[in-house]
Rosetta silent file (secondary structure, phi, psi, omega in degrees, C-alpha in Angstrom):
SEQUENCE: XXXXXXXXXXXXXXXXXXXXXXXXXXXXXXXXXXXXXXXXXXXXXXXXXXXXXXXXXXXXXXXXXXXXXXXXXXXXXXXXXXXXXXXXXXXXXXXXXXXXXXXXXXXXXXXXXXXXXXXXXXXXXXXXXXXXXXXXXXXXXXXXXXXXXXXXXXXXXXXXXXXXXXXXXXXXXXXXXXXXXXXXXXXXXXXXXXXXXXXXXXXXXXXXXXXXXXXXXXXXXXXXXXXXXXXXXXXXXXXXXXXXXXXXXXXXXXXXXXXXXXXXXXXXXXXXXXXXXXXXXXXXXXXXXXXXXXXXXXXXXXXXXXXXXXXXXXXXXXXXXXXXXXXXXXXXXXXXXXXXX
SCORE:     score description
SCORE:     0.000 S_00000001
   1 L     0.000  139.052 -175.843   15.480   17.478   25.201 S_00000001
   2 H   -55.272  -51.744 -174.834   16.735   19.345   28.242 S_00000001
   3 H   -64.623  -32.058 -172.964   19.579   21.224   26.564 S_00000001
   4 H   -84.006  -40.382 -162.614   17.467   22.300   23.595 S_00000001
   5 H  -113.569  -17.876 -169.789   14.114   23.307   25.027 S_00000001
   6 L  -114.427    8.547 -177.811   14.203   24.120   28.715 S_00000001
   7 L  -117.981  138.580 -177.034   17.106   26.496   29.187 S_00000001
   8 L  -135.063  154.141  179.195   17.041   30.242   28.743 S_00000001
   9 E   -69.220  138.029  176.127   19.536   33.063   29.157 S_00000001
  10 E  -114.207  124.501 -174.954   19.460   34.795   32.555 S_00000001
  11 E   -88.738  150.711  172.791   20.629   38.401   32.566 S_00000001
  12 L   -72.366  166.964  177.947   22.685   40.100   35.272 S_00000001
  13 H   -59.927  -41.223 -179.838   21.200   43.037   37.143 S_00000001
  14 H   -65.183  -37.981  179.071   23.362   45.418   35.090 S_00000001
  15 H   -66.767  -42.397  179.377   22.209   43.801   31.858 S_00000001
  16 H   -63.437  -34.956 -179.330   18.534   44.087   32.787 S_00000001
  17 H   -72.792  -41.868 -174.417   19.058   47.772   33.612 S_00000001
  18 H   -86.740  -24.444  178.674   20.967   48.610   30.447 S_00000001
  19 L    90.592  166.770 -176.236   19.067   46.412   28.000 S_00000001
  20 H   -65.173  -12.304 -178.930   20.212   44.094   25.215 S_00000001
  21 H   -60.633  -20.390 -177.885   21.846   46.960   23.318 S_00000001
  22 H   -81.153   -5.236  172.624   24.945   46.345   25.365 S_00000001
  23 L   -82.498   86.314 -174.685   25.467   42.955   23.701 S_00000001
  24 L  -127.120 -159.827 -175.514   27.791   44.408   21.104 S_00000001
  25 L   -64.953  -15.813  179.418   31.265   43.833   19.675 S_00000001
  26 L   -84.428    2.422 -178.987   32.793   44.295   23.123 S_00000001
  27 E  -103.277  151.967  179.607   31.124   41.116   24.406 S_00000001
  28 E  -127.825  134.292  172.896   32.446   37.539   24.312 S_00000001
  29 E  -101.299  127.586 -177.770   30.425   34.347   24.612 S_00000001
  30 E  -119.892  129.819  178.275   32.231   31.499   26.368 S_00000001
  31 E  -122.823  143.715  177.771   30.953   27.911   26.409 S_00000001
  32 E  -139.009  132.045 -176.523   32.247   24.911   28.345 S_00000001
  33 E  -149.030  123.103  168.740   30.912   21.380   28.036 S_00000001
  34 E   -81.891  112.666 -172.505   32.036   18.001   29.320 S_00000001
  35 L   -74.531  -13.521 -172.688   30.892   15.802   26.428 S_00000001
  36 L    57.103   93.990  179.974   30.943   12.554   28.445 S_00000001
  37 L   -51.976  141.162 -175.950   33.077   10.250   26.363 S_00000001
  38 H   -58.061  -37.587 -177.933   31.013    7.440   24.844 S_00000001
  39 H   -68.630  -13.514  178.272   33.161    4.762   26.467 S_00000001
  40 H   -91.415   -3.046 -179.710   32.246    6.268   29.863 S_00000001
  41 L   -88.850  137.619  179.130   28.515    5.795   29.291 S_00000001
  42 L   -55.850  132.760  177.003   26.904    2.646   30.728 S_00000001
  43 L    77.952    6.092 -178.987   26.454   -0.013   28.072 S_00000001
  44 L  -108.996  153.025 -177.054   28.549    1.830   25.468 S_00000001
  45 L  -113.311    6.804  179.899   31.798    0.657   23.878 S_00000001
  46 L    94.443   -1.707 -177.302   33.136    3.978   22.573 S_00000001
  47 L   -96.794   -4.802 -176.208   31.900    3.608   19.008 S_00000001
  48 L   -94.909  115.509 -176.145   28.724    5.728   19.287 S_00000001
  49 L   -99.521    1.539 -171.462   29.356    9.328   18.198 S_00000001
  50 H   -63.038  -36.710  178.821   25.779   10.549   18.376 S_00000001
  51 H   -63.945  -42.954  178.104   26.182   12.305   21.722 S_00000001
  52 H   -65.681  -39.304  178.496   29.182   14.316   20.544 S_00000001
  53 H   -62.069  -42.348  178.820   27.353   15.160   17.305 S_00000001
  54 H   -63.551  -42.430  177.890   24.379   16.477   19.245 S_00000001
  55 H   -60.332  -47.564 -178.267   26.618   18.619   21.462 S_00000001
  56 H   -67.637  -35.811  176.448   28.455   20.118   18.496 S_00000001
  57 H   -58.284  -44.081  179.536   25.227   20.772   16.614 S_00000001
  58 H   -67.172  -44.249 -179.771   23.994   22.894   19.520 S_00000001
  59 H   -61.784  -41.255 -177.753   27.303   24.705   19.916 S_00000001
  60 H   -72.417  -24.313  172.074   27.514   25.508   16.210 S_00000001
  61 H   -69.180  -37.713 -174.879   23.977   26.926   16.230 S_00000001
  62 H   -89.679  -22.171  173.829   24.903   29.284   19.033 S_00000001
  63 L    53.547   52.616  175.259   28.447   30.043   17.781 S_00000001
  64 L   -61.584  153.073 -177.777   30.159   31.031   21.056 S_00000001
  65 L   -71.598  -36.911  178.867   33.444   32.892   20.648 S_00000001
  66 E  -125.397  131.282  177.663   35.361   30.465   22.899 S_00000001
  67 E  -121.500  126.915  173.011   34.539   26.758   23.269 S_00000001
  68 E  -111.528  126.394 -179.143   36.024   24.517   25.959 S_00000001
  69 E  -121.688  134.194  177.942   35.423   20.791   25.503 S_00000001
  70 E  -117.132  157.721 -178.278   36.153   18.077   28.074 S_00000001
  71 E    53.575   45.787  172.612   36.208   14.291   27.688 S_00000001
  72 E   -77.453  112.201 -171.945   36.910   14.438   23.978 S_00000001
  73 E   -73.506  138.315  176.128   37.286   10.728   23.323 S_00000001
  74 L  -123.089  161.418 -178.805   40.320    9.364   21.469 S_00000001
  75 L   -74.061  120.711 -177.237   41.128    5.922   20.106 S_00000001
  76 H   -68.114  -37.067  179.312   42.940    3.917   22.800 S_00000001
  77 H   -62.626  -41.798  179.771   44.666    1.605   20.300 S_00000001
  78 H   -67.674  -37.043 -179.510   46.110    4.557   18.432 S_00000001
  79 H   -67.108  -41.946 -172.922   47.244    6.219   21.669 S_00000001
  80 H   -85.737  -41.694 -172.570   48.919    3.064   23.010 S_00000001
  81 H  -115.291  -13.093  178.845   50.221    1.279   19.924 S_00000001
  82 L    59.393   30.940 -175.316   50.046    3.893   17.160 S_00000001
  83 L  -137.815   28.379  177.117   48.815    1.306   14.683 S_00000001
  84 L   -75.655  114.545 -177.743   45.016    1.740   14.327 S_00000001
  85 H   -70.838  -24.528  177.247   44.398    1.313   10.611 S_00000001
  86 H   -72.133  -38.091  174.821   41.011    2.982   10.919 S_00000001
  87 H   -63.784  -41.475 -179.476   42.621    6.101   12.440 S_00000001
  88 H   -62.304  -31.569 -179.988   45.163    6.073    9.580 S_00000001
  89 L   -90.222   -2.242  178.093   42.283    6.053    7.115 S_00000001
  90 L    75.522   23.964 -178.387   40.418    8.810    8.990 S_00000001
  91 L  -136.820   32.114  178.297   37.382    6.662    9.779 S_00000001
  92 L   -74.992  130.825 -178.138   37.933    5.293   13.289 S_00000001
  93 L   -73.042  -14.772 -179.437   34.641    5.077   15.174 S_00000001
  94 L   -99.675  -11.006 -175.737   36.378    5.836   18.495 S_00000001
  95 L   -86.760   68.939 -176.652   38.374    8.915   17.416 S_00000001
  96 H   -73.813  -31.659 -179.882   35.735   11.450   18.425 S_00000001
  97 H   -65.117  -44.246  178.979   38.236   14.196   19.312 S_00000001
  98 H   -64.237  -39.331  178.315   39.726   14.190   15.830 S_00000001
  99 H   -64.155  -48.676 -179.789   36.266   14.262   14.267 S_00000001
 100 H   -61.604  -39.972  178.130   35.129   17.194   16.462 S_00000001
 101 H   -58.161  -45.692 -179.676   38.338   19.085   15.746 S_00000001
 102 H   -64.877  -41.841  179.643   37.743   18.805   11.991 S_00000001
 103 H   -63.033  -44.906 -179.668   34.107   19.894   12.277 S_00000001
 104 H   -63.175  -40.897  179.331   34.983   22.964   14.339 S_00000001
 105 H   -66.098  -35.356  177.049   37.705   23.996   11.881 S_00000001
 106 H   -67.721  -19.026 -176.582   35.262   23.648    8.977 S_00000001
 107 L  -110.013   27.223  171.632   32.935   26.031   10.791 S_00000001
 108 L    90.175   14.905  178.844   35.284   28.936   11.392 S_00000001
 109 E  -107.965  146.787  167.361   37.078   27.895   14.563 S_00000001
 110 E  -111.339  169.170  179.899   40.781   27.591   15.297 S_00000001
 111 E   137.511 -165.035 -177.818   42.247   25.776   18.285 S_00000001
 112 E  -168.579  167.939  171.045   43.338   22.304   19.243 S_00000001
 113 E  -114.065  161.253 -179.324   42.945   19.520   21.775 S_00000001
 114 L   -69.005  118.802 -172.281   45.633   18.126   24.065 S_00000001
 115 L   -99.968   14.773  170.163   47.369   15.481   21.969 S_00000001
 116 L   -71.072 -177.613 -172.910   49.279   13.740   24.746 S_00000001
 117 L   -82.502   66.313  177.275   48.241   10.227   25.666 S_00000001
 118 L  -110.338  117.318 -178.464   44.922   11.185   27.250 S_00000001
 119 L   -67.216  -32.720  171.892   42.083    8.867   26.321 S_00000001
 120 E  -120.393  102.102 -167.115   39.549   11.553   27.262 S_00000001
 121 E  -101.318 -178.433 -175.090   41.243   14.814   26.361 S_00000001
 122 E  -116.277  138.145  177.310   40.694   18.575   26.653 S_00000001
 123 E  -128.902  150.514  177.401   40.066   20.999   23.778 S_00000001
 124 E  -137.432  125.175 -175.309   40.065   24.781   23.384 S_00000001
 125 E  -134.737  151.571 -178.638   38.665   26.501   20.303 S_00000001
 126 E  -143.258  146.274 -179.510   37.995   30.112   19.308 S_00000001
 127 E   -72.060  123.813 -174.357   36.127   31.840   16.496 S_00000001
 128 L   -69.821  -23.277  179.209   38.584   33.190   13.957 S_00000001
 129 L   -76.390  -15.304 -178.017   36.349   36.117   12.980 S_00000001
 130 L  -115.482  -24.439 -174.772   36.440   37.457   16.561 S_00000001
 131 E  -138.151  151.803  173.863   39.725   36.249   18.046 S_00000001
 132 E  -135.708  155.670  178.355   43.243   35.481   16.885 S_00000001
 133 E   -69.092  127.375 -175.583   46.153   33.721   18.518 S_00000001
 134 L   -92.853   -5.629  178.409   48.313   36.365   20.198 S_00000001
 135 L   -69.650  141.038 -178.566   51.450   34.199   20.570 S_00000001
 136 L   -57.232  -37.083 -177.945   54.308   35.274   18.316 S_00000001
 137 L   -92.955    2.614  178.376   54.652   31.755   16.948 S_00000001
 138 L    71.685    9.553 -174.375   50.884   31.243   16.674 S_00000001
 139 L   -96.162  152.770  171.911   51.056   28.162   18.876 S_00000001
 140 L   -91.660  167.761 -176.569   48.828   27.050   21.721 S_00000001
 141 E  -120.058  152.059 -174.441   50.203   25.727   25.003 S_00000001
 142 E  -134.895  144.009  179.307   49.555   22.443   26.761 S_00000001
 143 E  -131.843  115.458  176.076   49.878   21.233   30.354 S_00000001
 144 E  -105.118  114.704 -175.318   49.817   17.524   31.186 S_00000001
 145 L   -70.423  134.956  174.469   49.520   17.011   34.914 S_00000001
 146 L  -157.692 -174.493 -174.686   51.909   14.526   36.508 S_00000001
 147 L   -97.714    7.467 -174.337   54.057   14.031   39.589 S_00000001
 148 L   -67.548  -22.361 -175.568   57.395   15.075   38.125 S_00000001
 149 L   -99.600   13.248  175.730   57.245   18.525   39.676 S_00000001
 150 L    77.673   13.734  179.961   56.589   17.345   43.199 S_00000001
 151 L  -125.031  120.168  175.267   52.936   18.396   43.186 S_00000001
 152 L    77.803 -162.140 -176.904   50.130   15.869   43.264 S_00000001
 153 L  -125.018  168.948  177.555   50.147   12.367   41.781 S_00000001
 154 L   -54.947  142.573 -169.052   50.264   10.958   38.288 S_00000001
 155 L  -141.622  152.943  173.162   47.180   12.069   36.406 S_00000001
 156 L  -102.856   14.709 -176.992   45.295   11.483   33.170 S_00000001
 157 L  -105.912  172.170 -178.275   44.068   15.078   33.132 S_00000001
 158 E  -173.329 -174.999 -178.662   45.429   18.261   31.569 S_00000001
 159 E  -141.025  155.692  171.585   44.883   21.782   30.240 S_00000001
 160 E  -123.700  134.902 -176.834   45.083   23.745   27.015 S_00000001
 161 E  -126.338  144.673  178.768   46.044   27.426   27.071 S_00000001
 162 E  -147.110  118.310  168.144   45.881   30.091   24.342 S_00000001
 163 E   -71.137  122.438 -174.899   46.875   33.762   24.429 S_00000001
 164 E  -122.928  145.147  174.509   44.136   35.390   22.351 S_00000001
 165 E  -108.382  121.714  176.525   43.611   38.874   20.887 S_00000001
 166 E   -78.474  114.930 -170.834   40.040   40.113   20.783 S_00000001
 167 L   -62.044  -36.435 -174.170   39.758   41.750   17.377 S_00000001
 168 L   -71.802  -35.076 -175.540   37.032   44.259   18.301 S_00000001
 169 L  -112.957  -15.262 -176.735   38.752   45.767   21.358 S_00000001
 170 L    83.104   -1.357  179.597   42.405   44.768   21.009 S_00000001
 171 L   -62.879  135.485  172.823   42.323   43.082   24.408 S_00000001
 172 E  -108.013  126.213 -175.998   44.849   40.290   24.803 S_00000001
 173 E  -131.105  165.107  174.026   43.701   37.569   27.194 S_00000001
 174 E  -112.682  114.405  175.805   44.714   34.079   28.243 S_00000001
 175 E   -94.266  136.989 -175.993   42.038   31.421   27.730 S_00000001
 176 E  -131.505  125.597  171.401   42.472   28.186   29.690 S_00000001
 177 E  -108.083  130.835 -175.645   40.563   24.927   29.281 S_00000001
 178 E  -146.721  150.512  175.748   41.116   22.471   32.088 S_00000001
 179 E  -134.409  115.232 -178.671   39.898   19.183   33.536 S_00000001
 180 L   -98.072  160.857 -176.913   41.002   18.334   37.063 S_00000001
 181 L   -73.928  156.540  172.342   40.921   14.924   38.738 S_00000001
 182 L   -64.711  135.352 -177.398   38.179   13.570   40.970 S_00000001
 183 L   -78.852   67.233  179.021   39.188   14.260   44.606 S_00000001
 184 E  -138.176  146.779  172.129   39.560   10.627   45.630 S_00000001
 185 L   -82.116  165.780  179.648   42.428    8.377   46.583 S_00000001
 186 L   -55.749  -28.038 -179.825   42.824    4.945   44.923 S_00000001
 187 L   -85.271    2.268  178.712   41.040    3.369   47.892 S_00000001
 188 L    94.593   -6.660 -179.914   38.029    5.649   47.387 S_00000001
 189 L   -69.413  140.127  178.616   38.715    7.979   50.299 S_00000001
 190 E   -69.542  131.900 -178.617   37.898   11.642   49.633 S_00000001
 191 L  -162.565  129.202 -174.411   41.049   13.713   49.297 S_00000001
 192 L   -97.067    5.078 -174.474   41.698   16.991   47.430 S_00000001
 193 H   -64.495  -34.999 -178.630   45.506   16.766   47.265 S_00000001
 194 H   -68.057  -55.779  176.935   45.562   15.475   43.684 S_00000001
 195 H   -61.718  -32.245  175.853   43.392   18.196   42.057 S_00000001
 196 H   -65.593  -40.236  175.711   45.102   20.828   44.199 S_00000001
 197 H   -63.008  -38.573  175.916   48.471   19.574   42.933 S_00000001
 198 H   -64.562  -39.197  178.160   47.191   19.795   39.371 S_00000001
 199 H   -64.367  -35.599  175.527   46.038   23.332   40.011 S_00000001
 200 H   -63.791  -42.960  177.630   49.521   24.233   41.238 S_00000001
 201 H   -61.879  -41.264  178.524   51.005   22.855   38.010 S_00000001
 202 H   -64.584  -41.092  179.414   48.501   24.830   35.953 S_00000001
 203 H   -61.061  -40.747  177.689   49.300   27.992   37.872 S_00000001
 204 H   -62.147  -38.711  177.726   52.995   27.558   37.095 S_00000001
 205 H   -64.341  -44.863  179.478   52.164   27.212   33.422 S_00000001
 206 H   -61.862  -45.138 -178.970   50.006   30.347   33.530 S_00000001
 207 H   -67.291  -29.873  174.689   52.668   32.359   35.333 S_00000001
 208 H   -64.332  -39.489  174.798   55.237   31.206   32.757 S_00000001
 209 H   -63.027  -41.449  179.161   52.996   32.713   30.071 S_00000001
 210 H   -61.516  -42.414  179.997   52.827   35.920   32.054 S_00000001
 211 H   -61.909  -45.051  179.813   56.630   36.074   32.288 S_00000001
 212 H   -64.259  -32.245 -179.997   57.005   35.578   28.556 S_00000001
 213 H   -75.773  -22.610 -175.123   54.410   38.262   27.948 S_00000001
 214 L    91.763    6.296  178.215   56.125   40.781   30.195 S_00000001
 215 L   171.271  170.158 -178.945   53.137   41.008   32.530 S_00000001
 216 E   -69.040  153.566  176.552   49.894   39.386   33.631 S_00000001
 217 L  -119.132  149.455  172.028   47.029   38.827   31.202 S_00000001
 218 E   -60.994  144.704 -174.293   43.297   38.764   31.917 S_00000001
 219 E  -113.397  141.744  161.212   42.130   35.206   32.383 S_00000001
 220 E  -124.047  115.234 -176.145   39.178   33.137   31.258 S_00000001
 221 E  -122.405  118.410 -174.799   39.467   29.691   32.879 S_00000001
 222 E  -137.761  155.803  176.992   36.755   27.146   32.165 S_00000001
 223 E   149.933 -158.867  179.791   36.162   23.419   32.428 S_00000001
 224 E  -106.222  110.456 -174.176   35.372   20.584   34.775 S_00000001
 225 L   -99.065   -4.352 -179.535   37.114   21.216   38.096 S_00000001
 226 L    47.363   42.379  177.838   35.604   18.283   40.019 S_00000001
 227 L  -140.454  127.192  175.122   35.104   20.581   42.998 S_00000001
 228 L   -76.648  157.963 -174.751   31.856   21.635   44.606 S_00000001
 229 L   -80.279  -15.431 -179.378   31.547   25.333   45.561 S_00000001
 230 L  -152.744  168.086 -178.404   30.816   24.754   49.263 S_00000001
 231 L   -59.596  122.905 -173.867   30.879   21.988   51.825 S_00000001
 232 L  -103.540    7.134  179.844   28.390   19.430   50.581 S_00000001
 233 L    84.324 -162.889 -176.059   28.243   17.079   53.542 S_00000001
 234 L   -61.182  134.541  179.363   28.897   13.362   53.563 S_00000001
 235 L    92.766   -5.680 -179.563   30.116   11.989   50.255 S_00000001
 236 L  -119.945  132.652  177.015   31.457   15.329   48.981 S_00000001
 237 L   -71.967  156.637  177.400   35.072   16.443   49.198 S_00000001
 238 L   -59.449  152.966 -176.523   35.842   19.896   50.645 S_00000001
 239 L   -83.227   45.118 -173.301   35.660   22.790   48.140 S_00000001
 240 H   -63.299  -42.234 -178.277   39.406   23.467   48.287 S_00000001
 241 H   -64.917  -46.882 -179.576   39.882   23.864   44.514 S_00000001
 242 H   -60.090  -43.677 -179.367   36.920   26.199   44.129 S_00000001
 243 H   -64.181  -40.650 -179.340   38.093   28.319   47.062 S_00000001
 244 H   -62.277  -37.800  179.398   41.629   28.518   45.688 S_00000001
 245 H   -71.580  -30.408 -178.469   40.389   29.851   42.378 S_00000001
 246 H   -88.285  -31.056 -171.451   38.214   32.497   43.995 S_00000001
 247 L   -78.790  154.323  174.365   40.362   33.695   46.853 S_00000001
 248 L   -90.651 -169.364 -179.852   42.978   36.415   46.674 S_00000001
 249 L    96.347 -174.234 -171.555   46.344   36.329   48.405 S_00000001
 250 L   -63.131  -38.438 -176.314   49.603   34.531   47.677 S_00000001
 251 L   -98.459  -18.665 -176.545   48.068   31.198   46.688 S_00000001
 252 L   -76.884  161.323  178.293   44.695   32.347   45.345 S_00000001
 253 L   -94.473  -22.480  177.872   43.848   33.087   41.724 S_00000001
 254 L    67.821   32.192 -179.515   41.512   36.016   42.455 S_00000001
 255 L   -99.454  162.420  173.835   38.985   35.002   39.795 S_00000001
 256 E  -114.388  150.694  175.807   35.199   35.318   39.765 S_00000001
 257 E   -90.952  132.101 -179.022   32.690   32.725   38.614 S_00000001
 258 H   -61.726  -44.928 -175.690   30.316   33.845   35.840 S_00000001
 259 H   -67.928  -45.142  179.308   27.369   31.873   37.198 S_00000001
 260 H   -64.394  -35.320 -179.393   27.800   32.951   40.811 S_00000001
 261 H   -65.779  -39.642 -176.458   28.217   36.578   39.667 S_00000001
 262 H   -85.242  -43.876 -175.008   24.963   36.596   37.690 S_00000001
 263 H   -87.291  -15.260 -175.432   22.790   34.247   39.761 S_00000001
 264 L    90.070  -11.603  177.075   24.115   35.193   43.189 S_00000001
 265 L  -164.252  165.811  177.223   25.231   31.616   43.793 S_00000001
 266 L   -74.467  157.341  176.378   26.449   28.617   41.831 S_00000001
 267 L   -58.201  156.644  177.269   23.874   26.311   40.225 S_00000001
 268 L   -64.706  -29.349  177.143   22.542   23.471   42.319 S_00000001
 269 L  -159.798  153.537  169.546   24.138   21.029   39.902 S_00000001
 270 L  -129.549  -10.834  179.999   26.022   20.876   36.624 S_00000001
 271 E  -145.785  152.821 -177.194   26.643   17.111   36.581 S_00000001
 272 E  -149.322  159.171  178.097   24.751   14.064   37.752 S_00000001
 273 E  -169.525 -177.627 -178.594   25.053   10.318   38.022 S_00000001
 274 L   -57.296  -33.505 -176.846   23.858    7.344   40.052 S_00000001
 275 L  -122.090   18.330 -176.748   25.849    8.411   43.096 S_00000001
 276 E  -153.210  140.387  170.622   26.440   12.111   42.508 S_00000001
 277 E  -147.970  115.120 -177.696   24.580   15.369   41.965 S_00000001
 278 E  -172.251  173.529  179.584   26.549   18.594   42.228 S_00000001
 279 L   -99.381  114.438 -179.698   28.089   21.673   40.687 S_00000001
 280 L  -134.493   -3.822 -179.526   31.625   20.998   39.385 S_00000001
 281 E  -107.495  134.941 -174.163   31.728   22.876   36.031 S_00000001
 282 E  -144.621  158.473  166.563   32.613   26.568   36.010 S_00000001
 283 E  -123.509  111.122  178.470   33.634   29.541   33.871 S_00000001
 284 E  -101.309  153.994 -178.899   35.978   31.833   35.797 S_00000001
 285 E  -149.575  159.425  174.868   37.182   35.260   34.678 S_00000001
 286 L   -78.525  118.023 -174.438   39.386   38.181   35.763 S_00000001
 287 L   -68.569  -22.929  177.755   36.960   40.733   37.231 S_00000001
 288 L   -70.510  -22.972 -173.110   39.148   43.727   36.308 S_00000001
 289 L  -106.365  -25.340 -173.897   38.872   42.896   32.605 S_00000001
 290 E  -130.282  150.951  173.507   35.423   41.356   32.188 S_00000001
 291 E  -124.774  124.363  178.928   31.860   41.929   33.354 S_00000001
 292 E   -73.863  129.992  179.911   29.379   39.021   33.167 S_00000001
 293 E  -101.158  -41.407 -176.384   26.183   39.992   31.329 S_00000001
 294 E  -150.378  157.533  168.117   24.286   36.714   31.044 S_00000001
 295 E  -134.304  152.939  174.348   24.504   33.007   31.746 S_00000001
 296 E   -75.448  119.972 -174.240   22.605   30.117   30.235 S_00000001
 297 L   -61.390  158.597 -177.157   20.149   29.114   32.923 S_00000001
 298 L  -114.251  134.845  179.280   20.216   25.762   34.689 S_00000001
 299 L   -65.070  164.014 -175.848   17.102   23.613   35.213 S_00000001
 300 L   -76.712  -20.174  179.743   15.840   22.938   38.720 S_00000001
 301 L  -146.737  156.675 -179.527   16.447   19.211   38.511 S_00000001
 302 L   -67.528  160.342 -177.090   18.521   16.811   36.424 S_00000001
 303 L   -67.790  151.543  172.608   16.968   15.256   33.329 S_00000001
 304 L   -90.422  172.270 -175.591   14.943   12.077   33.494 S_00000001
 305 H   -55.131  -37.419 -175.664   15.563    9.144   31.223 S_00000001
 306 H   -69.271  -19.347  179.203   13.080   10.349   28.641 S_00000001
 307 H   -72.776  -25.362  175.803   15.020   13.599   28.196 S_00000001
 308 L    45.424   60.069  178.269   17.971   11.613   26.777 S_00000001
 309 L   -68.359  152.611 -179.047   20.641   14.311   27.172 S_00000001
 310 L   -73.927  -12.428 -177.476   23.832   13.857   25.136 S_00000001
 311 L  -147.631  162.386  174.429   26.017   14.136   28.255 S_00000001
 312 L   -93.145   15.767  172.424   25.828   13.791   32.020 S_00000001
 313 E  -125.518  149.301  175.009   27.068   17.389   32.310 S_00000001
 314 L   -81.408  149.029  167.926   25.233   20.596   31.442 S_00000001
 315 L   -68.551  125.222  176.545   26.471   23.000   28.831 S_00000001
 316 E  -102.834  132.166 -176.063   27.824   26.036   30.705 S_00000001
 317 E  -149.637  138.627  178.358   27.693   29.295   28.784 S_00000001
 318 E  -141.694  155.656  170.963   28.175   32.991   29.591 S_00000001
 319 E  -113.424  122.320 -179.487   28.434   36.316   27.851 S_00000001
 320 E  -111.211  140.865  174.283   31.173   38.582   29.150 S_00000001
 321 E  -101.158  131.685  173.737   31.678   42.251   28.320 S_00000001
 322 E   -69.793  121.406 -178.003   35.207   43.538   27.950 S_00000001
 323 L   -67.485  -38.437 -179.517   35.523   46.372   30.418 S_00000001
 324 L  -168.460  158.186  172.480   38.309   48.070   28.480 S_00000001
 325 L   -74.949  125.098 -175.848   41.146   47.354   26.105 S_00000001
 326 L  -111.696  134.919  179.412   44.166   46.567   28.293 S_00000001
 327 L   -52.565  154.806 -173.564   47.772   46.854   27.104 S_00000001
 328 L   -73.344  -23.530 -176.293   49.452   43.561   26.298 S_00000001
 329 L  -124.826  160.234  175.639   52.237   43.956   28.892 S_00000001
 330 L    58.086   46.637 -176.355   52.593   45.120   32.492 S_00000001
 331 E   -88.235  155.899  177.691   48.964   44.496   33.356 S_00000001
 332 L  -108.413   40.838 -178.947   47.401   44.745   36.781 S_00000001
 333 L  -142.276  164.093 -179.678   44.928   41.900   36.361 S_00000001
 334 L   109.714 -151.868 -178.914   44.951   38.126   36.486 S_00000001
 335 H   -62.378  118.241  176.991   46.377   35.926   39.226 S_00000001
 336 H    61.820    3.877 -178.479   46.750   38.083   42.349 S_00000001
 337 H    52.188   43.491  179.241   46.765   41.182   40.107 S_00000001
 338 L  -132.408  156.954  175.054   50.526   41.231   40.228 S_00000001
 339 L   -82.291  122.838 -176.179   53.384   41.185   37.758 S_00000001
 340 L   -62.099  146.496  179.906   55.043   37.770   38.134 S_00000001
 341 L   -85.545    0.000    0.000   58.561   37.688   39.436 S_00000001
């Protein structure tokens, strides 16, 4: 299987120079995986959980400190009518998000998935032995993208946010799991206005966290952004979302990509399908607070049928080193490296 046997960790130049001894308590492993909801697979009806089980088995073997999950499938009947008797009994074959949540909690993770009416939802989890929730009330935060704020169009996507304290260093960071919309209009025309509008809404949520904190926090932002890193020619939307996350300035986020930092460029692909092959999954970080040490390598070509991968997206994984413990308030890192007004 592609995910199990053909991928190896690739070290940064700094990591190769310093050696594996630097993988110590100051490092964090971050994983992000679009699970590909079963109902989105050709010929499937949403009742087959084997793909999700395979994904979680691999993640639990590797035990990353932060796990971002996309397309966590939920029961549509329960979401729409609230009367699925199988969900009530805890044995619904379509409620994969609830099942995955329970498995992760049984294995030492805290966190949650977005529980709004999203049929394929977003989850954010963290290892309790290494991280704790830094919010005073212990709660996570959720962002459901829609058009109420004058940005973008109605959306079935969203984000989960968690202020976390790294136990080994005392660093307080903001972890963000997000899934943005495909850059297409209803008529199929390529257009980035919808995911850009969602990114604006997410930024407002992040800056609200900064205000409550009294200053900016280092960021780890991971997920499926549905944006290629550079102009991909005919059939590919412009890389506006990717550029916005990387660029500095008033509108930019000023983040770095873990894979581009280690490999020198983004992978050739992270997702594939009958009409698409491209890089749309990323792990971004605040460069003032973190240094990328390694990334899980990407194969040179997508899997063939006989490889039978559990998802049509690759598992993205990186190890980041905390540069220093940063005070919880009045920080000079994060979006634009400024204290929000």
